[in-house]
N, C-alpha and C positions, 0 to 999 in steps of 0.2 A: 306892660311891655313898652319899652321905649321905641321911638320911631326908627332909631338906628338898628335895633334888634330885629324889627319887622323886615327891614330892608335885607338883612342878612339871611333871614329865613326864606324869603322869597327867591333868593338866588340859589338855594339848594335844590337840585333836580329832584322831582317827585320819585319816590321809591328808593332813593339812595339811603344806604345805611352804613355807618362805619364798621358794623359787625361783619360786613362782607367786603373785604378789601379786593382790589383788582386782581391780586395774585390767585384768588380762589375762584375767579369767574371761570366759566366754561371755556376751555382752550379753543382757539381758532385753528382751522386746518392750515398746516404749513407744508411746503413742498419738501419731500425727502431727497437727500443727496446720496447718490450711489457711491459706495466706497470701491475704488478700483481694485481689481484682483491682481495680486502680484504674480507676474509670469513665473512659471516653474523654473525657468532657466536662471532666474535671479536668486533663488533660494540657496543660501550657502550650504545648508546641510546636504542638499542633493549632490553637490560636488563630492563630498566625502562618501556618500552612498555609492556614487559612480566609481570612485577610487577603490572602495571595498569590492565592488563587483569586478573591477579590473583584476584585482589580486586573485579572486576566485577563478576567473577565466584563465589567468596566467598559470596558476597552480595546476589546473586541469590539463591545459595544453602541454606543459612541460613534463608533468608527471607521467604522461603517456609514454614518454621516451626514456624514462629511467630504467637502467638495466643493471644486472648484477655482474658487471665486468670491470676489470681494471685495464687501464691503457697507459702505454708509454712511461712517462715519469711517475705515474702512480706507484710503480714498483720500487723505484729507488728512494722515493720520498716517504712512502707510507708502508707498503707491504713488506719490503725487505729492510726497512729501517728499524733495527733492533732498539735504537735509543728511545723510540716512542712506546715501547712495551713497558708500561708502568706497572710496578708492583703495588703501588698505593697512590693516593691522590694528595700526598703531602706536598707542601710548597717546595721544599728542597729537591724532592724527586722530580717534580715537574720542571723546576728550574734547570736541573741537570739535563733533562731530556731535550728541552728546546734549544739548549746551547751546545749540545754534543754532536750536532749534525750541521754541516756546512751547506745550507740551502741557498745561499746567495751572499753577496758582499755585506749585507746588513744582518744576515742570519734568519730573517723572517720568523722571529720567535712567536708572534701572535698567531700566525697561521699554524705553525708547528704545535703550539699549545692546544689549539682546537683539534688537531689531528690526534694528539696524544690522549686527550680527554675522551674523545669519541672512540678511539681504539680501546680504551680501558672499559667503556660501557658496552660497545657494540661489537668488539672484536674486529676482524677484518671482513666486515660485511659491506661491500661496495655500494649496495643499494642504500643503506643507512647514511653513508657519507654523502651521496648525491641528494638525498632528501634534505639534509642540512644545507647543501649548496643552494637548492631551490628556495628554501626558506630565507636564506641570506639575499638571494636575488629579489624576493618580494620586499624585503626591507629596503633594499637599494631602489626599488621601484617607487616606494613611498617617498624616499628622499629625492629622487629625480623629479617626481611630481611637485613636491614642495619647493624645491629649488627653481624649477622652471616657472612655477606660478609667481614666485617672488621676483624672479628676473624679468618676466614679462610685465609685472606691475611696475617695476622701476623703469622699464622701457616706455610704458604708457605715460608715466608721470613726466618724463623728460621729452618724449618725442611725439606722443599721440594722445593728448588728453581728450580728443573728440571720439576716441574709440571706447566703447562701453566696457566697463570693468568686468562684467560677467562674461563677455565674449572672450576677453583675454584669458580669463581663468579656464574656460572650457577648451580653448586652443592649447593651453598648457597641459591639460589632462590628455588631450589627443596626442600631443608630442610624447608624453610619458607612456601612453598606451602603445604607440608604434615602437618605442624603444624596448618596452618590457616584452613585447611579443615578437620582436624581430628575430628571424632565424639565425642571423649572424651572432646572436648572443647565446646560442644554444650550447656551444662547447664548454664554456666555463662551468656550466651546471652538470653536464654529463661527463666531464673530465674531472675526476675527484680532486686531483692535486691543484687544479685551477681555482679552488676556493681562495687561494692566495690572490688571484686576480680580482675576485668578487670583493674580498675584504679590503684590499687596497683601494679599489674604486669606491666602495661604500663609504670609507672614511673621507675620501676626497670630496665626494658629493656633499657629505655632512658638513665639511669645512666650508665649501662654497656657499651652501645655504646659510650657514651661520654668518659668513662674511657679508652677504647681501642683506640679511636681516638686520645686522648691526648698523650697516651703512644707511639703511632705510630709516631707522628709528632714532639714531643719535647724530648730533652734529659732530664734526671732526675736530675735537679738542684733544689735548694730550692724553687725557684719560681714555678716550675712545681709541686712540692709536695704541695705547698699552693693551687694551682689551682685544683689539684686532690682532695684535702681534701674538699675544698669549694664545688666543683661540687658534690662529693659523699654525703656530708652532705645535700645539697639541695634536691637531688633526693631521698635520704633515708627518709627525712622528708615528702616530698610530697607523697611518697609511703605509709609510715606508717600512715599518717593522712588520707589516703584513706582506708587502712586496715592494721592491725598490721603485716601482713606477710612482709611488706615493710622493716622491720628491718633486713631482711636477705640479703639485697643488698650488704653490705660490705663482707659478707661471700662468696657470689657468685663471687664478684670481686676478692677475694683472690684465689678462684679456678681457675679463668681465668689466673691470674698472675702465679700461681704455675705450671699449666700444659702447658700453651701456651707461655706466654710472658717470663717466666723463670727468672724474676727479673733482666732482662738485657735490655739495650737500643738497638737501631737498629744497632749500630756499634759493638755490642757484649760486651760492657763494662758493668760491674755489676752496677745495679741501687741501690747503697748502701743506698741512702737517703730515700728509700721507707719505711724504718723501722718506721720513724716518722708518715707517712701516716697511716699505719696499727695500730700503737699505738693509734692514735687519733680516727680513725673511726671504729675500730674493738675491740681491747683489752679493752680499758677503757669503751666503751659502753657495752661490754659483761659483765664486772664485775659489773657495775651499774645495768644492767638488771637482773643479777643473784640475787643480794641482794634485788632487788625490788620484784622479783617473788617468792623467797624462802618462805616468810611467807604465801603467797597465796596458794602455792602448799602443804605446810605442814599443812595447816589449816584442822582439822579433818572434817570440814563441806564442804570441796571443792567438794567432790563427792556425797554429799547426794541427789542431784537431778538426779543422774545417777544410772543405774542398774548394775554398775560394779565399781570396785576399780581402783586406778591408776595402780597397777601392772597388773590387768586383761586387762586394756585398752592397755598398752604397748605390752602385749603378743598378743592381738587380732590384733593390728595394724601391726604386722609382717606379718600376713596372708593377711591383706587388702592391704598392700603395694605391695606384690607379685601379688595380683589380679589386682591392678592398672597396674603393669608392663605387665601382660598378655594382658590386654585390650588395651594398647598402641601398642603392637607388633601385636596382632591379635584381633582387635575390633569386638565385637558381639553385634549387635543392641538389641537382645533379653535380654541381661544381663545389659543394660543401663537403667537409669532412675533417678528420683529425690530421690526415696526412696530405701534404702538398709538396711532395718531392718531385713533382713533374715540372716545377719551375726551372727553366734552364738558367744558368748563370750568365749574366751580362759581362762580357770581357771588354767592351768598349761602347761608346755612344751609338755606334751603328752595328753592333754585334750582340743581339739582333737590333734591327732598325727601330723596333718599338721602344727601345730604351730612350732614344732621343725624343721620340714623340711623347713619351710619358713625362719627361722632364719639361718639355714645352707646355704640356697641358697643366702641369703643376704650377709653372710660372704664370700661365694665363689665369689660373684660379686665384693665385695671390693678387694679381692685378685687378681682377674682378672684385675681390674682397675689399681691396683698398678703395676702389671707385664707389663701392656701396656703403662705405663706413658712415656717411652722413645721412643719406636718404633711407638706407635699409641696413641699419647697424646690426640687427639680429642676424640677418643673412651673412654679413661680413664676419661676425663673431663665429657663427657656425662653421664657415669654411676654414678659417684659421684654426679654430678649435680642433677640427679633424686632424690636421697635421701636427699641431702642438702636442696633442695627447699621445702621439706615436714617436715623439722625438727621441726617446730612449731605446725602444725596441726595434725601430725601423731605420736606424742610421748606422753608427760605426761600431757598435758592440758586437763581439763575435758570437752571435746567437744563430739558431736555425733561421732559415730565410722567412718562412711564412707560417703563421698560426692565426686562426680566426679570433681567438680570445684577445689578441692584441688590440682590437678595436672595440672592446667591450664598452668603453666610455666614449671613444672617439666618434663612433657612429651617431651618438646623440647630436653632435654638431651638424652633421649632414641632415638629419631629420628636422632639426630646428631651422636650418636654412631653407629647406623645402617649404615648410609651413610659413616662414617669414616672407618668401617670395610668391607663394601660390595661394595662401589662405588669408593671412592677415590684411593684405591691401584691399580685399574685396569690400566695397561700400554699399552697393545697391542690394536690395533685399533678394532679388532673384539670383544674383551672383553668389551671395552668401549662402543661399540654399544649395546651390550647386557645390560650393565649397564644403558644406556640411556632408552632402552625399559622398563626395570624393574622399573626405576624411574617414567616414564610416567604412567605405569600400577598402581603403588602404589598411585599416585595422583588421577587417575581415580577411583580406587577402594575406597579410602577414601571419595571421592566426592559422589560416589554412595550410600555408607552407610549413610553418613550424610544427604543426600537429602531425604532419606526415612523417 
Protein backbone atom coordinates (compact mmCIF):
# COMPACT_ATOMS: atom_id res chain seq x y z
CA UNK A 1 0.00 0.00 0.00
CA UNK A 2 1.38 3.37 -0.94
CA UNK A 3 2.07 6.14 1.50
CA UNK A 4 -0.69 8.20 -0.05
CA UNK A 5 -3.24 5.42 0.49
CA UNK A 6 -2.28 5.00 4.14
CA UNK A 7 -2.78 8.67 4.73
CA UNK A 8 -6.33 8.46 3.34
CA UNK A 9 -7.21 5.45 5.47
CA UNK A 10 -6.05 7.18 8.60
CA UNK A 11 -8.36 10.11 7.85
CA UNK A 12 -11.46 7.91 7.82
CA UNK A 13 -13.24 7.90 11.25
CA UNK A 14 -13.26 4.57 13.04
CA UNK A 15 -16.57 2.72 12.69
CA UNK A 16 -17.60 4.60 9.58
CA UNK A 17 -19.10 2.51 6.84
CA UNK A 18 -20.56 3.68 3.53
CA UNK A 19 -23.29 1.04 3.98
CA UNK A 20 -24.87 3.23 6.66
CA UNK A 21 -25.45 6.67 5.10
CA UNK A 22 -26.34 9.62 7.34
CA UNK A 23 -29.98 9.48 6.21
CA UNK A 24 -30.45 6.14 7.96
CA UNK A 25 -28.97 7.18 11.26
CA UNK A 26 -31.17 7.43 14.34
CA UNK A 27 -33.20 10.62 14.05
CA UNK A 28 -32.51 13.40 16.48
CA UNK A 29 -35.30 14.91 18.63
CA UNK A 30 -36.81 18.00 16.99
CA UNK A 31 -39.24 20.55 18.35
CA UNK A 32 -42.84 20.12 17.08
CA UNK A 33 -44.65 23.15 15.66
CA UNK A 34 -48.26 23.54 16.75
CA UNK A 35 -50.72 24.11 13.86
CA UNK A 36 -53.09 26.96 14.74
CA UNK A 37 -56.75 25.99 14.94
CA UNK A 38 -58.94 27.91 12.52
CA UNK A 39 -61.59 29.89 14.43
CA UNK A 40 -65.11 28.63 13.80
CA UNK A 41 -66.30 32.02 12.67
CA UNK A 42 -63.89 31.94 9.72
CA UNK A 43 -65.16 28.65 8.27
CA UNK A 44 -67.15 29.49 5.16
CA UNK A 45 -69.42 26.47 5.35
CA UNK A 46 -70.74 27.57 8.77
CA UNK A 47 -72.10 30.74 7.17
CA UNK A 48 -74.25 28.61 4.88
CA UNK A 49 -75.27 26.37 7.76
CA UNK A 50 -76.38 29.48 9.67
CA UNK A 51 -78.30 30.69 6.61
CA UNK A 52 -80.06 27.33 6.39
CA UNK A 53 -80.93 27.59 10.09
CA UNK A 54 -82.34 31.08 9.45
CA UNK A 55 -84.61 29.67 6.76
CA UNK A 56 -85.90 26.99 9.13
CA UNK A 57 -86.60 29.54 11.86
CA UNK A 58 -88.28 31.89 9.39
CA UNK A 59 -90.52 29.10 8.11
CA UNK A 60 -91.51 28.15 11.65
CA UNK A 61 -92.21 31.74 12.74
CA UNK A 62 -94.31 32.72 9.72
CA UNK A 63 -96.04 29.37 9.28
CA UNK A 64 -97.60 29.87 12.69
CA UNK A 65 -99.65 32.75 11.26
CA UNK A 66 -100.89 31.19 8.03
CA UNK A 67 -104.68 31.15 7.97
CA UNK A 68 -107.38 29.87 5.65
CA UNK A 69 -108.84 33.28 4.87
CA UNK A 70 -108.94 35.60 1.91
CA UNK A 71 -108.54 39.36 2.30
CA UNK A 72 -109.34 42.51 0.31
CA UNK A 73 -107.95 42.24 -3.24
CA UNK A 74 -107.62 38.46 -2.92
CA UNK A 75 -111.23 38.26 -4.06
CA UNK A 76 -110.98 40.41 -7.18
CA UNK A 77 -107.64 39.00 -8.33
CA UNK A 78 -107.93 35.33 -7.37
CA UNK A 79 -111.24 34.12 -5.90
CA UNK A 80 -113.68 35.90 -8.24
CA UNK A 81 -111.35 35.99 -11.24
CA UNK A 82 -112.89 33.45 -13.60
CA UNK A 83 -110.04 33.93 -16.08
CA UNK A 84 -107.76 31.96 -13.76
CA UNK A 85 -110.04 28.90 -13.74
CA UNK A 86 -108.00 26.77 -16.15
CA UNK A 87 -109.54 23.76 -17.86
CA UNK A 88 -106.08 22.42 -18.68
CA UNK A 89 -102.43 23.47 -18.44
CA UNK A 90 -101.78 23.98 -22.13
CA UNK A 91 -99.72 27.03 -23.04
CA UNK A 92 -102.50 28.73 -25.07
CA UNK A 93 -104.95 28.32 -22.16
CA UNK A 94 -102.47 29.75 -19.66
CA UNK A 95 -101.55 32.58 -22.01
CA UNK A 96 -105.21 33.54 -22.43
CA UNK A 97 -105.77 33.40 -18.67
CA UNK A 98 -102.91 35.70 -17.66
CA UNK A 99 -103.71 38.35 -20.28
CA UNK A 100 -107.49 38.35 -19.91
CA UNK A 101 -107.46 40.23 -16.60
CA UNK A 102 -106.29 43.82 -16.09
CA UNK A 103 -104.19 43.49 -12.94
CA UNK A 104 -102.13 46.64 -13.55
CA UNK A 105 -100.56 48.82 -16.25
CA UNK A 106 -98.21 45.98 -17.30
CA UNK A 107 -100.65 43.16 -16.63
CA UNK A 108 -98.54 41.32 -14.03
CA UNK A 109 -98.62 38.10 -16.11
CA UNK A 110 -95.95 36.25 -14.11
CA UNK A 111 -97.86 36.63 -10.85
CA UNK A 112 -101.17 35.76 -12.52
CA UNK A 113 -99.60 32.66 -14.08
CA UNK A 114 -98.58 31.39 -10.64
CA UNK A 115 -102.11 32.06 -9.34
CA UNK A 116 -103.68 30.22 -12.28
CA UNK A 117 -101.39 27.19 -11.99
CA UNK A 118 -101.89 26.94 -8.24
CA UNK A 119 -105.65 27.34 -8.58
CA UNK A 120 -105.59 24.48 -11.10
CA UNK A 121 -103.85 22.18 -8.60
CA UNK A 122 -105.09 23.44 -5.20
CA UNK A 123 -108.41 25.01 -6.05
CA UNK A 124 -109.32 28.03 -3.92
CA UNK A 125 -107.44 26.95 -0.81
CA UNK A 126 -106.03 30.17 0.73
CA UNK A 127 -103.70 28.24 3.03
CA UNK A 128 -101.95 26.64 0.04
CA UNK A 129 -101.53 30.04 -1.62
CA UNK A 130 -99.90 31.46 1.51
CA UNK A 131 -97.56 28.47 1.86
CA UNK A 132 -96.23 29.27 -1.61
CA UNK A 133 -95.86 32.93 -0.59
CA UNK A 134 -93.81 31.84 2.41
CA UNK A 135 -91.61 29.63 0.24
CA UNK A 136 -90.97 32.58 -2.10
CA UNK A 137 -90.11 34.73 0.94
CA UNK A 138 -87.45 32.16 1.88
CA UNK A 139 -86.00 32.32 -1.63
CA UNK A 140 -85.91 36.11 -1.36
CA UNK A 141 -84.16 35.78 2.01
CA UNK A 142 -81.37 33.73 0.39
CA UNK A 143 -81.03 36.39 -2.32
CA UNK A 144 -81.01 39.19 0.26
CA UNK A 145 -78.25 37.39 2.22
CA UNK A 146 -76.16 36.85 -0.89
CA UNK A 147 -76.62 40.38 -2.18
CA UNK A 148 -75.82 41.93 1.22
CA UNK A 149 -72.72 39.74 1.55
CA UNK A 150 -71.44 40.80 -1.89
CA UNK A 151 -72.30 44.44 -1.24
CA UNK A 152 -70.43 44.51 2.09
CA UNK A 153 -67.47 42.74 0.49
CA UNK A 154 -67.30 45.52 -2.11
CA UNK A 155 -67.57 48.12 0.65
CA UNK A 156 -64.70 46.46 2.52
CA UNK A 157 -62.51 46.40 -0.60
CA UNK A 158 -62.97 50.09 -1.25
CA UNK A 159 -63.40 51.61 2.20
CA UNK A 160 -62.28 49.27 5.01
CA UNK A 161 -59.59 46.74 4.13
CA UNK A 162 -58.62 46.59 7.80
CA UNK A 163 -62.02 45.04 8.62
CA UNK A 164 -61.89 41.24 8.74
CA UNK A 165 -63.69 39.56 5.84
CA UNK A 166 -65.39 37.01 8.09
CA UNK A 167 -66.82 39.80 10.26
CA UNK A 168 -68.35 41.50 7.25
CA UNK A 169 -69.92 38.22 6.14
CA UNK A 170 -71.55 37.55 9.51
CA UNK A 171 -72.88 41.10 9.73
CA UNK A 172 -74.41 40.60 6.28
CA UNK A 173 -76.16 37.49 7.58
CA UNK A 174 -77.43 39.43 10.62
CA UNK A 175 -78.90 42.09 8.30
CA UNK A 176 -80.60 39.36 6.26
CA UNK A 177 -81.95 37.74 9.45
CA UNK A 178 -83.47 41.00 10.69
CA UNK A 179 -85.06 41.55 7.29
CA UNK A 180 -86.40 37.99 6.98
CA UNK A 181 -87.96 38.00 10.45
CA UNK A 182 -89.17 41.61 10.58
CA UNK A 183 -92.91 41.85 11.37
CA UNK A 184 -93.39 44.59 8.77
CA UNK A 185 -92.72 41.94 6.11
CA UNK A 186 -95.55 39.75 7.35
CA UNK A 187 -98.43 41.02 5.19
CA UNK A 188 -97.00 40.01 1.78
CA UNK A 189 -97.00 36.43 3.06
CA UNK A 190 -100.40 36.38 4.76
CA UNK A 191 -102.08 38.47 2.06
CA UNK A 192 -102.25 35.99 -0.85
CA UNK A 193 -102.45 38.45 -3.72
CA UNK A 194 -99.30 40.20 -2.51
CA UNK A 195 -97.31 37.34 -3.97
CA UNK A 196 -97.02 40.01 -6.65
CA UNK A 197 -94.94 42.10 -4.22
CA UNK A 198 -92.74 39.15 -3.22
CA UNK A 199 -92.08 38.10 -6.82
CA UNK A 200 -91.35 41.64 -7.96
CA UNK A 201 -88.84 42.19 -5.17
CA UNK A 202 -87.38 38.69 -5.55
CA UNK A 203 -86.37 39.44 -9.15
CA UNK A 204 -85.11 42.88 -8.16
CA UNK A 205 -82.79 41.49 -5.49
CA UNK A 206 -81.58 38.80 -7.89
CA UNK A 207 -80.76 41.54 -10.41
CA UNK A 208 -78.92 43.59 -7.79
CA UNK A 209 -76.85 40.60 -6.70
CA UNK A 210 -76.01 39.79 -10.32
CA UNK A 211 -74.94 43.40 -10.96
CA UNK A 212 -72.62 43.54 -7.93
CA UNK A 213 -71.16 40.11 -8.74
CA UNK A 214 -70.36 41.10 -12.32
CA UNK A 215 -68.83 44.40 -11.23
CA UNK A 216 -66.68 42.60 -8.65
CA UNK A 217 -65.26 40.06 -11.07
CA UNK A 218 -64.95 41.81 -14.43
CA UNK A 219 -63.24 44.98 -15.53
CA UNK A 220 -65.56 47.45 -17.22
CA UNK A 221 -64.98 46.93 -20.93
CA UNK A 222 -67.64 47.07 -23.62
CA UNK A 223 -68.36 43.35 -23.27
CA UNK A 224 -69.01 43.82 -19.55
CA UNK A 225 -71.32 46.75 -20.28
CA UNK A 226 -73.32 44.58 -22.68
CA UNK A 227 -73.51 41.81 -20.06
CA UNK A 228 -74.65 44.25 -17.36
CA UNK A 229 -77.24 45.76 -19.68
CA UNK A 230 -78.68 42.41 -20.74
CA UNK A 231 -78.75 41.11 -17.16
CA UNK A 232 -80.45 44.22 -15.79
CA UNK A 233 -82.99 44.30 -18.62
CA UNK A 234 -83.92 40.66 -17.99
CA UNK A 235 -84.38 41.02 -14.24
CA UNK A 236 -86.18 44.36 -14.61
CA UNK A 237 -88.61 42.77 -17.06
CA UNK A 238 -89.21 39.77 -14.80
CA UNK A 239 -89.77 42.04 -11.80
CA UNK A 240 -92.02 44.52 -13.62
CA UNK A 241 -94.13 41.73 -15.13
CA UNK A 242 -94.69 40.46 -11.60
CA UNK A 243 -95.53 43.92 -10.25
CA UNK A 244 -94.83 47.37 -11.63
CA UNK A 245 -92.45 48.25 -8.77
CA UNK A 246 -89.88 46.17 -10.67
CA UNK A 247 -89.11 49.17 -12.88
CA UNK A 248 -87.21 50.61 -9.89
CA UNK A 249 -84.38 48.07 -10.26
CA UNK A 250 -82.16 50.36 -12.42
CA UNK A 251 -82.61 53.17 -9.87
CA UNK A 252 -81.51 50.91 -6.99
CA UNK A 253 -78.56 49.71 -9.07
CA UNK A 254 -77.54 53.34 -9.56
CA UNK A 255 -77.63 53.92 -5.78
CA UNK A 256 -75.39 50.89 -5.18
CA UNK A 257 -72.97 52.13 -7.82
CA UNK A 258 -72.92 55.71 -6.53
CA UNK A 259 -72.48 55.01 -2.81
CA UNK A 260 -70.46 51.76 -2.76
CA UNK A 261 -68.85 50.84 -6.07
CA UNK A 262 -68.01 54.45 -6.93
CA UNK A 263 -67.96 53.96 -10.73
CA UNK A 264 -64.56 52.28 -10.34
CA UNK A 265 -63.14 48.85 -11.08
CA UNK A 266 -61.37 46.71 -8.49
CA UNK A 267 -57.99 48.19 -9.49
CA UNK A 268 -59.28 51.71 -8.77
CA UNK A 269 -59.55 52.75 -12.41
CA UNK A 270 -62.62 54.74 -13.38
CA UNK A 271 -65.31 52.67 -15.11
CA UNK A 272 -65.99 55.30 -17.77
CA UNK A 273 -67.90 52.97 -20.08
CA UNK A 274 -70.74 52.63 -17.57
CA UNK A 275 -72.34 55.76 -19.02
CA UNK A 276 -73.78 53.63 -21.83
CA UNK A 277 -75.27 51.17 -19.35
CA UNK A 278 -77.13 53.87 -17.40
CA UNK A 279 -78.23 55.58 -20.59
CA UNK A 280 -79.83 52.35 -21.83
CA UNK A 281 -81.35 50.99 -18.61
CA UNK A 282 -82.23 54.17 -16.69
CA UNK A 283 -82.26 57.45 -18.62
CA UNK A 284 -84.06 56.39 -21.80
CA UNK A 285 -86.62 54.16 -19.99
CA UNK A 286 -87.26 56.98 -17.47
CA UNK A 287 -88.02 59.44 -20.27
CA UNK A 288 -90.32 56.95 -22.01
CA UNK A 289 -92.05 56.14 -18.73
CA UNK A 290 -92.57 59.82 -17.95
CA UNK A 291 -94.26 60.53 -21.27
CA UNK A 292 -96.39 57.42 -20.89
CA UNK A 293 -97.50 58.33 -17.34
CA UNK A 294 -98.02 62.06 -17.85
CA UNK A 295 -101.42 61.87 -19.60
CA UNK A 296 -102.68 59.39 -16.99
CA UNK A 297 -101.62 61.57 -14.06
CA UNK A 298 -102.93 64.80 -15.56
CA UNK A 299 -106.27 63.20 -16.40
CA UNK A 300 -108.88 65.08 -14.30
CA UNK A 301 -110.63 61.78 -13.61
CA UNK A 302 -107.51 60.04 -12.24
CA UNK A 303 -108.51 60.65 -8.61
CA UNK A 304 -112.29 60.53 -8.92
CA UNK A 305 -112.43 57.18 -7.13
CA UNK A 306 -110.42 58.51 -4.19
CA UNK A 307 -111.37 60.71 -1.25
CA UNK A 308 -108.30 62.89 -1.79
CA UNK A 309 -106.52 64.80 -4.55
CA UNK A 310 -103.03 64.20 -5.86
CA UNK A 311 -101.65 67.05 -3.76
CA UNK A 312 -103.36 65.77 -0.63
CA UNK A 313 -102.02 62.28 -1.27
CA UNK A 314 -98.45 63.55 -1.59
CA UNK A 315 -98.79 65.55 1.63
CA UNK A 316 -100.29 62.58 3.47
CA UNK A 317 -97.62 60.19 2.22
CA UNK A 318 -94.97 62.30 3.97
CA UNK A 319 -96.54 61.38 7.30
CA UNK A 320 -97.07 57.77 6.28
CA UNK A 321 -93.45 57.30 5.18
CA UNK A 322 -92.26 58.53 8.57
CA UNK A 323 -94.71 56.12 10.20
CA UNK A 324 -93.19 53.31 8.11
CA UNK A 325 -89.74 54.39 9.30
CA UNK A 326 -90.78 54.30 12.94
CA UNK A 327 -92.32 50.86 12.52
CA UNK A 328 -89.10 49.50 11.01
CA UNK A 329 -86.93 50.84 13.82
CA UNK A 330 -89.37 50.08 16.66
CA UNK A 331 -92.16 47.77 15.44
CA UNK A 332 -95.37 47.66 17.45
CA UNK A 333 -97.68 44.75 16.79
CA UNK A 334 -100.72 46.71 17.95
CA UNK A 335 -100.20 49.25 15.15
CA UNK A 336 -99.88 46.65 12.36
CA UNK A 337 -102.52 45.13 10.16
CA UNK A 338 -104.01 45.03 6.67
CA UNK A 339 -106.21 48.08 7.20
CA UNK A 340 -104.83 51.57 7.81
CA UNK A 341 -107.90 53.67 7.09
CA UNK A 342 -107.30 55.63 10.28
CA UNK A 343 -104.76 57.92 8.58
CA UNK A 344 -106.33 61.34 8.20
CA UNK A 345 -105.74 63.12 4.90
CA UNK A 346 -103.36 66.08 4.98
CA UNK A 347 -105.00 69.09 3.36
CA UNK A 348 -102.02 71.39 3.90
CA UNK A 349 -98.57 71.54 5.44
CA UNK A 350 -100.10 72.56 8.77
CA UNK A 351 -103.25 70.50 8.53
CA UNK A 352 -102.31 68.55 10.52
CA UNK A 353 -99.01 70.11 11.76
CA UNK A 354 -97.28 66.71 11.68
CA UNK A 355 -97.29 67.02 7.88
CA UNK A 356 -94.70 69.79 7.96
CA UNK A 357 -92.72 68.04 10.68
CA UNK A 358 -92.65 64.86 8.59
CA UNK A 359 -91.28 66.62 5.51
CA UNK A 360 -88.69 68.44 7.62
CA UNK A 361 -87.56 65.08 9.01
CA UNK A 362 -87.37 63.61 5.51
CA UNK A 363 -85.25 66.56 4.38
CA UNK A 364 -83.01 66.12 7.43
CA UNK A 365 -82.54 62.43 6.63
CA UNK A 366 -81.50 63.28 3.07
CA UNK A 367 -79.02 65.82 4.45
CA UNK A 368 -77.62 63.23 6.89
CA UNK A 369 -77.27 60.68 4.10
CA UNK A 370 -75.38 63.16 1.94
CA UNK A 371 -73.03 64.04 4.80
CA UNK A 372 -72.34 60.34 5.46
CA UNK A 373 -71.68 59.35 1.84
CA UNK A 374 -67.88 59.32 2.23
CA UNK A 375 -67.28 58.16 5.80
CA UNK A 376 -70.33 55.92 6.22
CA UNK A 377 -71.45 55.08 2.66
CA UNK A 378 -73.45 52.00 3.70
CA UNK A 379 -75.55 54.10 6.06
CA UNK A 380 -76.05 56.74 3.36
CA UNK A 381 -77.10 54.05 0.89
CA UNK A 382 -79.55 52.55 3.38
CA UNK A 383 -81.28 55.87 4.10
CA UNK A 384 -81.71 56.85 0.45
CA UNK A 385 -82.69 53.28 -0.47
CA UNK A 386 -85.62 53.44 1.97
CA UNK A 387 -87.12 56.38 0.10
CA UNK A 388 -86.15 55.30 -3.42
CA UNK A 389 -87.82 51.90 -3.05
CA UNK A 390 -91.13 53.68 -2.34
CA UNK A 391 -90.98 56.24 -5.11
CA UNK A 392 -93.81 54.62 -7.10
CA UNK A 393 -96.30 53.63 -4.41
CA UNK A 394 -95.80 56.49 -1.94
CA UNK A 395 -95.91 59.51 -4.23
CA UNK A 396 -98.30 60.68 -6.97
CA UNK A 397 -100.10 57.54 -8.16
CA UNK A 398 -103.80 57.33 -7.17
CA UNK A 399 -103.46 54.34 -4.86
CA UNK A 400 -104.74 53.66 -1.35
CA UNK A 401 -102.76 55.64 1.23
CA UNK A 402 -100.99 53.00 3.32
CA UNK A 403 -100.08 49.32 3.15
CA UNK A 404 -97.25 47.63 5.01
CA UNK A 405 -96.24 45.49 2.04
CA UNK A 406 -95.07 48.64 0.24
CA UNK A 407 -91.85 48.64 2.26
CA UNK A 408 -91.10 44.93 1.77
CA UNK A 409 -87.72 45.81 0.25
CA UNK A 410 -87.46 49.42 1.44
CA UNK A 411 -87.02 48.37 5.08
CA UNK A 412 -83.80 46.52 4.16
CA UNK A 413 -82.23 49.97 3.71
CA UNK A 414 -83.02 51.07 7.26
CA UNK A 415 -81.77 47.76 8.70
CA UNK A 416 -78.53 48.17 6.73
CA UNK A 417 -78.13 51.75 7.95
CA UNK A 418 -78.60 50.71 11.60
CA UNK A 419 -75.89 48.04 11.32
CA UNK A 420 -73.61 50.38 9.37
CA UNK A 421 -73.82 53.02 12.09
CA UNK A 422 -74.04 50.85 15.20
CA UNK A 423 -72.18 47.57 14.55
CA UNK A 424 -69.67 47.85 11.71
CA UNK A 425 -67.66 50.78 13.20
CA UNK A 426 -66.90 48.84 16.43
CA UNK A 427 -63.17 48.04 16.63
CA UNK A 428 -62.29 47.02 20.18
CA UNK A 429 -62.99 43.45 21.16
CA UNK A 430 -65.22 44.30 24.11
CA UNK A 431 -67.34 46.65 22.00
CA UNK A 432 -67.62 44.07 19.23
CA UNK A 433 -68.89 41.56 21.79
CA UNK A 434 -71.52 44.05 22.89
CA UNK A 435 -72.44 44.54 19.23
CA UNK A 436 -72.79 40.77 18.81
CA UNK A 437 -75.11 40.56 21.81
CA UNK A 438 -77.21 43.46 20.54
CA UNK A 439 -77.49 41.87 17.09
CA UNK A 440 -78.65 38.58 18.59
CA UNK A 441 -81.16 40.38 20.81
CA UNK A 442 -82.49 42.30 17.79
CA UNK A 443 -83.06 39.08 15.85
CA UNK A 444 -84.71 37.42 18.86
CA UNK A 445 -86.90 40.45 19.50
CA UNK A 446 -88.11 40.67 15.90
CA UNK A 447 -88.75 36.92 15.90
CA UNK A 448 -90.83 37.17 19.04
CA UNK A 449 -92.95 40.03 17.68
CA UNK A 450 -93.53 38.30 14.35
CA UNK A 451 -94.38 34.98 15.98
CA UNK A 452 -97.17 36.61 17.95
